[in-house]
N, C-alpha and C positions, 0 to 999 in steps of 0.2 A: 735613449731620449732623456737620460738623467733620472734623478730620484722621483718617486711618485709624490703627488701633492698631499701634504699632510701637515698639521700643526707640529707634530713631533719632529719632522724633518726641518721645519722652519726654526724651531727652537735649537736644534742641533747646529744649524748653519749660521744663525744670527747671534753673535756674542752679546750684543747690547741687550737684546730681549732675554737671552738665556740668563744673563746676570740678574736681570729683574725678577724673573719667575723663580729662579733658584733660591732667591732670598726669602721667598714666602712659601716654599713647598712645606706642607705639614709634616711634623715628625710623627713617630709611632703613637705618641700619647694623644695625637689629634686625629687618629684614624679609628673609626668604630668598625668592629667585625660583627656581621650578622650571619650566623651559621645555624642550620637546622640539623646538623649532624655532629656526632660525638667527636670525631677527629678531623680538625680542619687543617692539619699539616700534611696529609697524604691525599693526593688527587683520587677521587672516586673513579675517574676515567683517565687512566694514564695515556700519554701520547705515544702511540705505537707507530705513527707514520714516519717514514724516513724522509719524506718530502711532502710538499703541498699542504703544509699545516696552515699557510696563509689562506689557501683556497677553502679549507675546512672552516676557518674562522668566519669568512664571508658567507659561506653556504649556511652556516648555522643561523645567521641573522635572518635569512629568508624563511627558515623554518620557524624561528621565533615569531615572525610576523603572522604566520598562519595560526600558531597557537594562541597568540594574543587576540587576533580577530575573532576567534571562535568563542571568546569569553567577554567581549565588551559589546556595548550596544552599537547598533548599526551606524549611528551618526559619528561614533568615535573610532570606527575601524580605520586601520592604516590603508591608504590607497595604494593600488598597484600601478598607478600612473606615474610617469616621470621617475622611474627607478634608475639607479646607476647602471643597471644591466641594459636599459634602453639606450643610454648614452654610449655604452660600450659597443652595442650593435651598430650605432650610427658611425662610429669610428671604423668598425670592421667593414661596413658597406663602402667606405671610401678607399679602403686599402686592399681588400680581397679581390684578386683577379680571377678566381675560379668561380664563375657565375653559378654553376650547378651546386657546388658545395655551399656557397653563400645562400642560395635559395633554400637549400635543405635546412641550414641553420636558422634562417628567418622563419620558415614554416614551423620548425620544431619549437622555436621560442614563442611563437604565437599560441601554439597549443599549450605550452607550459604555463603561460600567464593565465590562460582560461582555466586550467586545472587549479592553479593556486587561488584564483578568485573564488572558484566554486568551493574549494576546500574550506576557505575562510568563512563561508556562510553555513556550511554543514556542521552540525553538532548533534550528538546523541544525548547530550547533557540537558535534561529537562529540568531547568533550575527556576525556582520561584524567586525572582529578583527582589521581592519585597522582604525576603528573609536576609539576615546578615550571613556572611560566610561561616561564622561560628555556629549558626543554626544549621546550615546546610551540611557542613562537614564537622562531625563530632570529634572531640579530642581522641577518642578511641580509634576512630577511622583514620585520623591523621597519623597516629602512632603506628597503625598497621601499615600505612603507606610507607612510612620511614623504615619500618622493619623489613618489609619486602624489598625496598630499594637497596638497603644494605646487603641483603642476602643475594639478590640478583637483579641488576637493572633490567627491567622488562616493562614494556608498555602495558601489559596486562595487569601490572601491579596497582595501577590507579584507575583502571577501567575507562581510560580516556581514549575514545575511539576516533579513528580517521576514516573518512569515506574512501579515499584512495589507498592503494597499497603503500605502506610506509617506505619500502625500498624505492618505489617510483618517486615519491615525494622528495626523498634525499637526492635522487638523480636530478630532479628538476632544480633543486637548490644548487647543486654543484654546477649545472649548466649556467644558471644565472650568475653564479660566483665567477666563472671564467669570463663572462661578458663584463662584469663589473671590474675585474682585474685589468682588462684591456683599457677601460676608461681611466682607472687610477694610475696605471703605469704608462699608458700610451704605446704599449708594445703589443704586437700581434704574435700569437704562438706560431712556432715554425710548422707544427703538424696540427692543422685545424681539425682534421677528422678525428684523430685520437683524442684531442682536447675535448671535443664536444660530443662525441658519440661512443667513447669507451670509458668505462667507469671503474674506479678503484673500489673493490668490495670492502677492503679494510676501512676506507674512509666512510663508506655508507654505514658500516656497523658502528663506528665511532659517532657519527652524526645522530644515529638513532638513540644512542645512550645519552648524548648531550641534550637532545630534544627532550627526552624523558626526564632528565634531571631538571631542566628549565621548567617544565610543566609542574613538577613537584615543588620547586622553590617559588615560582612566581604565581602559580594558579592555585595550588592546593595547600600550601603552607600558610599557617596563621602567623602574621608578623605583628609583634607587640607594638612596634614603632608605627604601624598603620592602624592604630586604634583597634587591634584585634581582628582586622580584616586581612584578606590576601593582598599581596603586593599589587597584582593586577586584578581589578574587580570590574563589575559590569559598567560602572560609571567612570572608569579611568579615562583621563585625557592623555592622548598619546600622539606624539609627532615623531615620525621616523625620518632620519636624515633631514632635520630642519635646515632651511637655507637662509643665508644672509649675504648678499653680494658684497657689501662693504667689508665684512670680515673675510670673505673668500679672497678678495683681491689683496687685502692687507697682509694675509698670511700665506698667499699663494696656495690656498686650499684650506678650508675650515669646515670639517664635516663631523658633526656630532652623530653618534650612532642612533640615539633615541632620547626623547624627553618624555618622562612618565610622571604625570602629576607633579610637575614642578621640579623633578629631579633629572639632571643630566646623567644618562646611563652610558657607560663605556663597556662594551663586551670584550672580554679577553679569553681566548682559547689557549693561551700559553699557560705554563705551570707556575710562573713567577711574575710578580709585579715589579717593574723596574722604576727607578727614580724618574725616568723620562715619562712613564705612564702617569705618575702623579703630576708632573709638570704639565702634561697635555690636559688632564682633567681640570686642574686648577685654571688653566688658560681658558678652557671652555666655559667654566662657571663664571669667572669675573667678566669676560668679554660678552658673554650672552646676557648677563645681568645688565651690563652697561648698555648694550644695544636695545634691550627690551624695557629698560627702566623699571624692572621689578625683580625681586630676589629669586635666585635659583640655588639649589643645592646639587650635590652630585655623588655618584658612587660608581665603583668598578664591580662588574659581575664576573667572577672567575667561573667560566662555564664547565671546567673539568672538576671543580671542587664543590660547586653549588653554594658558593660563599659570596656574600656582598661585603665589599670594603668601602666604607663611606667616609668621606671627609666630614669630620664633626661639624654639624650646622653652626654650633657656637663659634667655631674657629672662623668660618666664613663671615659670620656677623662681626667678629672682632676685627677682621681686616678692614671692613667698611667704616669702622670706628677708629682706625689707626691713622693718625695724621701722616706718618712717614709713608705708609702704604699709599694713601691718597695722592701725595705729592709725587711719588715714584710712578704711580699709575697714570697721572696726568702727563708726565713727561713721556711715557711710553705711547700714550694715545697720540701725542704730537709727533713722535718719531714715526709712528705707523700712518700718520696723516688721517687719523680718524676724528680729529677735532682741529 
């Protein structure tokens, strides 16, 4: 059914837009690296999967939702309603001719969403939210977390507890990822039973390591750029997969992974960032800023490295002050029929 819907595919296939965005992709001097580990050239979690790395990337995002929800106030939690996995199930319902298997998938998915919602509310971390993160987690404690992480990636290293068995949570995330893939690709797996009810143990182990690293970077690490606080904190404002119909139709698919406190976040489970990744992120930033009439910044999180690669905020500001960029941008807005 053709390529999946994405801004990256739109850029690849539309020469006029590609020429525009390529002109303004930041160079290395305009990229900030935020790393909490000594060596940011070697992945802490090497890719050992021979296939299905795309599924792993999507599954990790469902685990990130749970980890984030356990650390923000209830009003700011990410909703489990209207997920892409829901949309994938709707497509499957229209195409699957095996009623029994379909009912088994629907029943299992209903259970999984209940589990994920419950896990989001459960936490053994009794935190006084009147304290700053630096008060809660001392430098010595953070240094110990990092030391243990370097020695051996283990959830026990940061005492971050999960109510449900972590292997099960990873299975739930993989299940949701397969449904989301149906939505994004429009393709139904040939063997539905194997897809939804048999699990790759190597993928589960990698997901556990990726989740642990995410928790250390986003929840437990102290980020100087966040005024000494953690990247995700109790009052963080988060939108997962924010939606805009105008942009979705203009680009034949426009899906940001997450907006975190005014930062557009793009999660990458691959080991390298390509030029096309920067083109996609820059497109997200400038068009989301245009659509919402307020400034946004953006970064890529490399989930195998625990590294954040941020487009320098000063570079984004400079674009909006650049007359050539404004003229080019207005021309592209007309081309996309957005004005």
